[in-house]
C-alpha positions in Angstrom: 22.1 -74.4 39.0 18.7 -74.2 37.6 17.8 -77.0 40.2 19.1 -74.7 43.3 17.2 -72.0 42.0 13.9 -73.6 41.8 14.0 -76.1 44.5 16.2 -74.4 47.2 16.2 -70.5 46.2 16.8 -69.5 50.1 20.3 -71.3 49.8 21.2 -70.0 46.3 20.4 -66.5 47.0 21.2 -66.1 50.7 25.2 -65.3 49.7 24.2 -64.1 46.4 26.7 -61.3 44.9 25.2 -58.4 42.9 28.4 -57.6 41.8 29.9 -59.9 38.8 29.6 -60.5 35.2 26.4 -59.9 33.4 27.5 -62.3 30.6 26.6 -65.3 32.2 23.1 -64.0 33.5 22.2 -62.8 29.9 23.7 -66.5 28.6 21.3 -68.3 31.3 18.3 -66.2 30.3 18.8 -67.3 26.4 19.2 -70.9 27.4 16.1 -71.1 29.6 14.3 -69.3 26.9 15.7 -71.7 23.8 14.9 -74.8 26.0 11.4 -73.5 26.6 10.9 -72.3 23.2 12.1 -75.6 21.7 9.6 -77.4 23.8 7.0 -75.0 23.1 7.4 -75.3 19.3 7.5 -79.1 19.5 4.1 -79.0 21.4 2.7 -76.8 18.7 3.6 -78.7 15.9 2.4 -82.3 17.7 -1.0 -80.8 18.7 -1.3 -77.6 16.4 -2.2 -77.4 12.7 0.8 -78.3 11.0 0.2 -76.3 7.5 3.2 -74.4 6.3 2.1 -71.1 7.6 1.6 -72.1 11.0 4.8 -73.8 11.4 6.5 -70.7 10.2 4.7 -68.5 12.3 5.5 -70.8 15.3 9.1 -70.9 14.5 9.4 -67.1 14.1 7.7 -66.7 17.6 10.3 -69.2 19.2 13.3 -67.5 17.6 11.9 -64.0 18.6 11.2 -65.2 22.3 14.7 -66.2 22.6 16.1 -63.1 20.9 14.0 -60.4 23.1 14.1 -62.2 26.2 17.4 -60.6 27.6 15.6 -57.3 26.8 12.4 -58.3 28.6 14.3 -59.3 31.6 16.4 -55.7 31.4 12.9 -53.9 31.4 11.7 -56.0 34.3 14.6 -55.6 36.2 14.5 -51.7 35.8 11.2 -52.0 37.2 12.1 -53.9 39.9 15.4 -51.6 40.7 12.6 -48.8 40.8 10.7 -50.5 43.5 13.8 -51.4 45.3 14.9 -48.0 45.6 11.6 -46.7 46.6 10.8 -49.2 49.3 14.0 -50.4 50.5 16.5 -47.2 49.9 19.2 -46.4 48.1 20.7 -49.9 47.4 21.0 -52.3 44.6 22.4 -51.9 41.0 20.8 -52.5 37.8 23.3 -55.0 37.2 22.7 -56.8 40.4 19.0 -56.7 39.9 19.4 -57.8 36.6 21.5 -60.9 37.8 18.9 -61.4 40.3 16.1 -61.6 38.0 17.9 -63.7 35.5 18.4 -66.4 37.9 15.0 -66.2 39.2 13.9 -66.3 35.3 15.0 -70.1 35.5 11.5 -70.8 36.8 10.5 -69.8 33.3 11.7 -73.2 31.8 8.4 -74.7 32.7 6.5 -72.1 30.3 6.1 -74.6 27.7 3.4 -76.4 29.7 0.2 -74.5 29.3 -1.2 -75.0 32.6 2.2 -74.1 34.4 2.7 -70.8 32.5 1.1 -68.5 34.9 2.3 -70.4 37.9 6.0 -70.2 36.6 5.7 -66.5 36.0 4.3 -65.7 39.4 6.8 -67.9 41.0 9.8 -66.5 39.1 8.6 -63.0 39.1 7.0 -62.7 42.7 8.1 -65.6 44.6 11.8 -65.9 43.9 12.3 -62.1 43.8 10.9 -61.5 47.4 13.4 -64.2 48.4 16.0 -62.0 46.3 15.3 -58.9 47.7 14.9 -60.3 51.3 18.3 -61.9 51.2 20.2 -59.9 48.8 19.3 -56.4 50.1 18.8 -57.6 53.9 15.1 -56.2 54.5 12.4 -57.7 56.4 10.1 -60.2 54.6 7.1 -57.9 54.5 9.3 -55.2 53.1 10.7 -57.5 50.5 6.9 -58.7 49.7 5.6 -55.0 49.3 8.6 -54.3 47.1 8.4 -57.3 44.9 4.7 -57.0 44.6 4.8 -53.5 43.6 7.0 -54.4 40.7 5.3 -57.6 40.0 2.0 -55.8 39.0 3.2 -53.8 36.1 5.3 -56.5 35.0 2.4 -59.1 34.7 0.1 -56.6 33.0 2.9 -55.9 30.5 3.7 -59.5 30.1 -0.1 -60.4 29.6 -0.5 -57.7 27.3 2.7 -58.8 25.1 1.2 -62.5 24.9 -2.2 -61.1 23.7 -0.4 -58.8 21.3 2.1 -61.6 19.9 -0.8 -64.2 19.8 -2.8 -61.5 17.8 -0.1 -60.9 15.6 0.2 -64.5 14.7 -3.4 -65.3 14.1 -4.6 -62.2 12.9 
């Protein structure tokens, strides 16, 4: 599934149904986040300082990242739904938007690579969501781009703020 979302998103989202259980997408988000957190933790332990406090903080950050990821995706889905309702019309549901974003979140599996972190976020939150909105809601590509971009900007700012906040908590 991850390969289909990342490498052929058009094919994955062209027949995507907004209806369906929410448990699978939530588990998918947590699994992607767990893999990313474990790889990030390993990278930190290999190249970072290995004192006990640093290891403990890095481990707690990894666990917190996994636990709050479904909540973050829910907040982001609400932002996208608001944008969809504004620019596309009265279509979509929160559940459907969450499902779309949860699978787009698969690109976050690259988050552990420092150079690719920003690109993975942009790919998931902008490129894949443009494809989702375009095919799921059957809107024009320009309308899907505007809709996704309007939601992407506050989400990206919020995500950057969250990263700085977590880093500030970890390093005082």
